[in-house]
N, C-alpha and C positions, 0 to 999 in steps of 0.2 A: 929898313926892316920895320914891319908893322906887326903888332901883337893884338890878338883877339882871344876870346875864350869860348869854349864849347857851350857854356851856360848861356851865352848870348844868342845862340842859334835856335831855330825852331825844330823840335823833335830830333835833334842831333845832326841835321843836314847842314853842311858847311861849305860845300862846293856845288855850284849849279846855277841855273837861271831862275833865281828866286831871291827874295830879301828876307832876312839878312843873309849875306854870304861873304866869305873871305875871297872868293874868286868867282866872278859872274861869267858863266860859259854855257853854251848849248852842247858842248862836246861830252860832258860827263856830269854825273851827280855823285857826291860822296857824303856819307853820313856815318856817325858813330851812334848806334842805337842801343839803348839800355832797356831791358825788360825785367819785370818782376816775375817770379814763379807764377805760372798759370795765365800770364798774359796771352792773349790769343788774337790772331789776325785771320779774318775770313779768307776763304779760297779766292784767289785773284790771279790775274795774268797781265802781261804787258803786250801790246801789239807791236811796239817799236823797239823798246829797250831790252837789252840783255842785262840781267841782274845777277851780280856776284855777291855772295854773302860769305864772310869769314867769321867763324865762331871764335871770338877772342877769349871768352870766358863763359863757362856754363854749358848747358845742354838744351837742345831744342828738338822738336818733332815737326817734320814737314812731310805731308802726304804719308803719314804712318811710319816714316823712317826716322830713327834717332840719329842726331848729329852731335858731335862733342867739340870741345876746345881743339882748335887747329884745323878742323874740317873747312873746306872751301866748296861751296855749292854754287854751281852756275846754272841759271835758268835762262833759256833762250826765249825769244818772243813766242807767245801763245802757249807756253808751258804753264800749267796751272799748279799752284801750291797754296796750302794754308800754312799756318805757323803757330806753334805753341811753345812757350818757354817752360821747360820741365824744371828749371831752377832759375835763380837770378842769373841773367845772361847779358853779355855785351857782345855786339856784332859790329863789324864794319861792313857797310853795304856800298857797292859801286854800281851805278846804272849807266850804261853806255848805249846810245847817246842820252843826254839829258832830254827828256821828252815830257813836256807839261801835259797833265791830265791823261797820262798813259797807264792808268791803273783801272782795271775792269774787274768787278766782282763776278764770281762764277759759281756754278753749282757743283763743282768738282766732278 
């Protein structure tokens, strides 16, 4: 058994084809993402990966729709979204497959 800690990871990402990681794989990326109220990510999409976001704690707005604790949002390739934390928020994000440099900014 090997122990690591999320604080040793970069931006909450802990599984995928990057360093540091607890499991190096091209199959999937997994991260625990923490946001402060009003944190914002510009509109973007992925050409290869499907992105699944679970709202573990807090509330967010994506494309003008509010999501809350327990909601699971699935974005398929080429679906565009922005992201704003409406309060302090924790998400688990899964990207399948792990695809380096697969984030593209968009004009919504």
